[in-house]
C-alpha positions as CSV (number, residue, x, y, z in Angstrom):
1,M,-18.3,16.9,7.6
2,A,-18.5,13.1,7.4
3,H,-17.2,10.5,9.9
4,G,-13.6,11.2,11.1
5,G,-13.3,14.3,8.8
6,H,-13.7,12.2,5.7
7,Q,-15.8,14.3,3.3
8,C,-16.4,12.1,0.2
9,A,-19.0,9.4,-0.2
10,C,-16.7,6.6,-1.2
11,G,-17.4,4.5,1.9
12,G,-13.7,4.2,2.5
13,H,-13.9,5.2,6.0
14,D,-16.2,2.4,6.8
15,E,-13.6,-0.3,5.9
16,A,-12.4,-2.5,8.7
17,G,-8.7,-3.4,8.7
18,L,-6.2,-2.4,6.0
19,P,-7.3,-1.9,2.3
20,E,-5.8,-4.6,0.1
21,L,-4.1,-3.6,-3.2
22,D,-3.7,-6.8,-5.3
23,V,-1.1,-5.7,-7.9
24,R,-1.1,-9.0,-9.6
25,V,-4.0,-7.7,-11.9
26,I,-2.3,-4.4,-12.7
27,P,-0.2,-4.4,-16.0
28,H,3.5,-4.3,-15.3
29,A,4.0,-1.1,-17.2
30,I,2.0,0.9,-14.6
31,R,2.3,-1.2,-11.5
32,H,4.9,0.7,-9.6
33,A,3.3,4.1,-10.5
34,T,-0.1,2.7,-9.2
35,I,1.5,1.6,-6.0
36,F,3.2,4.9,-5.4
37,G,0.0,6.8,-6.1
38,A,-1.9,4.6,-3.5
39,L,0.8,5.1,-0.9
40,D,1.2,8.8,-1.5
41,G,-2.6,9.0,-0.7
42,L,-2.1,7.6,2.8
43,R,-2.3,9.9,5.8
44,P,0.4,9.2,8.6
45,G,-0.6,6.1,10.5
46,A,-2.6,4.6,7.6
47,G,-1.6,1.7,5.6
48,L,-2.5,-0.9,3.0
49,L,-1.8,-4.7,2.3
50,L,0.1,-5.1,-0.9
51,V,-0.4,-8.5,-2.6
52,A,2.1,-9.5,-5.2
53,D,3.2,-12.7,-7.1
54,H,6.9,-12.1,-6.2
55,D,9.0,-10.5,-3.5
56,P,8.7,-6.7,-4.3
57,L,12.3,-6.0,-3.4
58,P,12.9,-3.6,-6.4
59,L,9.8,-1.7,-5.5
60,L,10.8,-1.4,-1.8
61,A,14.2,-0.1,-2.9
62,Q,12.5,2.6,-5.1
63,L,10.2,3.5,-2.4
64,E,13.0,4.0,0.1
65,Q,14.8,6.1,-2.5
66,R,11.8,8.3,-3.1
67,T,10.7,8.7,0.6
68,P,13.4,7.6,2.9
69,G,12.0,6.1,6.1
70,A,8.4,7.2,5.3
71,Y,6.8,3.6,5.5
72,A,7.1,0.7,7.9
73,V,7.0,-2.6,5.9
74,D,6.0,-5.9,7.5
75,Y,5.8,-9.2,5.4
76,R,2.6,-11.1,6.2
77,D,3.2,-13.8,3.7
78,A,6.6,-14.5,1.9
79,G,5.8,-16.8,-1.1
80,P,6.3,-19.0,-2.7
81,D,3.1,-18.1,-4.8
82,V,2.0,-15.0,-3.0
83,W,3.5,-12.2,-1.1
84,R,1.5,-10.0,1.3
85,L,3.2,-6.9,2.8
86,E,1.7,-4.5,5.2
87,L,2.9,-1.0,4.4
88,V,2.0,1.8,6.9
89,R,2.9,5.5,6.5
90,R,4.9,6.7,9.4
91,A,4.0,10.0,11.2
């Protein structure tokens, strides 16, 4: 078994800090599904840094509707050109 119980060879367990998901480059038609897929893959206590070109309030509302209280959200940057949010899966 690899470092920390991680079994694949992706190298993801070697990353320092939160992985960054820059959704500005993802087509709008699949953007929310992509984000939900990334968040669903997080283990409790793990998180990611979401980067968007607008305040993702509709996404946050959908996330809360799908999984109430499952994620802690902290704005790192709040516009006007870029929004960075730290999302961490609660235990």
